[in-house]
N, C-alpha and C positions, 0 to 999 in steps of 0.2 A: 503494500498501500504508498509506506514511504516513497520506495522508489519510483510508482507513477508519478507521487504528488511531484516529486522533482524534476522528472521529466516534464511536466509538465509545466512546471515555469519555468524549467529552462527554452519550452518552444517559445513564448507568449515573451519574456526580456527579450528576446532575443532579435532585431528587426529584421524586417523581410527583405533580401536584396531586390535593387529593383532588375529588372531582367536589361541585361544590354542591350543596347538597339546597332543595326547592321549602320557604316559607315552612311551610305545613303542619309537612313534615316536621320543617325543625327547632323548630318547637316542640312537636312530638311528644318530641325528644329533649330539648329540654330538658325540660319537663314530666318522662317519666319518667330525664332524673337527678335530677330536684332530690327524687323523690319517692326514689330509693336515699341520697341526700346526707342525706335530713334525718331520713328512720330511722333513721342513723348517727348522726347528731351533733346532730342537734334542731334547734328554729328559732331557736335562737341562733348557726345555723354564718352562716356570710358567700357572698355570692355570689360574693364575687372567689375565691373559691375552689373553688366550685360550678362557676364559667366554666371554672380550669385543668384541673377532670375533665374538662368536657367538651373541652374542648381549641378551644374559642370564645373571645372578650374579653367582656370584662364588659358595654363598649357594645353585642353585639349581642343579650347577653341581654335588655338593657332595651329593646333593639328591639321585642321578643316581650310582654314581662313591663315594664308601666309601672314598676313597683317591688318589691319584695322580698312586700309585703302579698301583692302582686295575685299576682305567684308562690306561694304561699302559699296563696293563695284559691282559687286553679284546682289547686293539690295535694288541697285539701280535696274540692272538685267531687269531683273524677274519684277520690280514695280511700275515701272514703265514701259521697256521695252517688250516685257513677258505678257504686256495688256494689248499691244497695236497687232491689230488684227489687218495680215494686208489685203483681206474681202475689202475693206470698206472702200477700197481707193477703187476698186472693180463697180460697186457698184456706186461712187461719185461720178462714178465716170460712166455706166449707161444709161444713155438717152431714151432707151424706149420708155426711161421712167422722167416725169415730169421732173425737172431741176428740184423744188421746192419739197416736192416729197422722199424724193432721195435725200436733202440736207434733214428736211426733219426724222427720217428715218436713222442716220449716220448720228447727228447728234443726240440721241437717243440710246442708238447702243451704244453710243461712244462713253456718254454717263454711267451709265450702268457697269461698263467695265472698268472706269478710271474717277468716276466723283465719289468717288466712296474716302470715310473719313483719313485712315493711314498714307491714301496716297495724295490726297491735299495738304495733309500737314507735313510729307517728307516734302512735295515739293514744295510748298512755302519756308520749309526748315535750310533745303537746298538752295533756295534761293536768297534768306538774309545773308547763311555764313558761308557765297563763295563758293560752291563748291565744285561749279563748273557741270555737272548735275542740269541742270536746269536747261544750260548750255546747247546742251547735247541734247535733246529732249529737241527744242524748240527748233535743232536744226533742221531732228526727225519728223515733225509738224513742218517745218514748211515747206521741204518735199516732196512728200509724200497729202502731203492733206492741202495747203494753202496754195500752192502753183497749180495741181492742178482744178482748183477749184473755182479756183481766176479764169481758168480755159474755159472750166462750164460756162461762169457768168460772160466768157465772149457770147458765145456761142448762142444762149439765153440772151441775150443781149444785137444777137444779126450783126456782131462788129468779126473785123476778119482776125486769124485768127496766125499771121506772117511773119511778127512780131516775135523776142523773150517778151516773157510775164515783167514787170516793172516795179519795183520797187514800192511806188505809189499802188499799183495794185493789190500787192498782198499787204501795204499797211489798210487799204478800205476793206479785203475780206477777215481783217484782226479784229475789225469791229465786230462782227459778230459772233464767233471765236471766242471772244474776252468778255461778253455779256455775258455770253451762258456759262463760260468758267466765273463770272464775278457770282454767280445764284449759287454755285457748288459753295465759292470762297463764305455766302452770307450764312449758308446751311453749317457749315462746319466750324468754321472761326471763330464768323459773331455769333451763331448760335441764334439765329434768326429765322424761325423757320418758316416755308412759302404757304400763301394762306393757297394758291394754284398749284397745282397740278405739274410737275415736273414736264411730262408731254405737251399740257395745252405751252404754255409756257415755248416748249420749244418750236411752238406752232404758232401763236403769235412770232416770236421774235425772227425766225423765218421768212413769214409772209411779209413782216415788215421792210426785213432787211431787201428784201427781192423789188418792193415796191419800189424804196427807193433807188435800189441799184440802175432800174429801167429810167432812171433820170440821170441819175449821178455817174454810173459808169463812163458811156459811151464819150459823156468829155473831158473825163478823167484820160481816160485812152488817147482822141485826137489830143490833148494839150500836152502827153508825155512822146505823141508821133511829130506832133511838131516842135517840141522840144531838140527833140533829135536828130529834125531836120534840119535845126537850123546850128544846130554844134556841129552837124559832119560834116559844111566847107571848112568853117575854123579851124578842125582837127586834120584836115587835109592840108591847112596852107599849114600845120606847126610841122606836118610830117615832111614836110618839102621842105620849110628854112631848118629842118635838122640835120635834112643829106646832106655825107658829102660832096662836094663837086669834084667831078674828075679830073685830074692833069692830062694837060692835049698835050 
């Protein structure tokens, strides 16, 4: 009877060991923990504190990520690049569907993938701390979203597409993209809930944007063409002046 009691006490006093995670599982555990941590603390947070939160040692963390910057880069790839869907570009270029419908569908899908608290907070921290992650993501947005949408705007407004998209056109399109992004900031950062559904807000924003584009975008493109045409002779003259005169 005594031996049974001793064995029972021993069983209850010894803590159960947590099962070891496989390498891939451990890496994902650290990565997802880092996403939560950096969304709260920013990238100035310490890996020692992150390790404590995860219940692992700091050396174990560095076994999977060679440095803090390596971990930050993996967070960027997962949070930003991992949520970008290449099929969105196909959707935006599908001219068998009205542009208003394409833009509305895109922004509803884009918001579901990106306008989440962790995504927004990490994006804001990255900008405040000048980590460079924002610039990398903005380059992607400019190439894969803004430039194609400007081409679709030209088609929508009946404009020729025989010149490169200008920076003025890119900035014009930013007004739509920025406006919808600010909605996510209001909810996540300012904690100001919307009284209107996001889908309705997208519909209003896109309809309003395209109505204005019908009037403004042709003038903008025309002005850019005129400016480029006026600059061309001066550019040729500078080139001719700089050209060395051959000896006779």
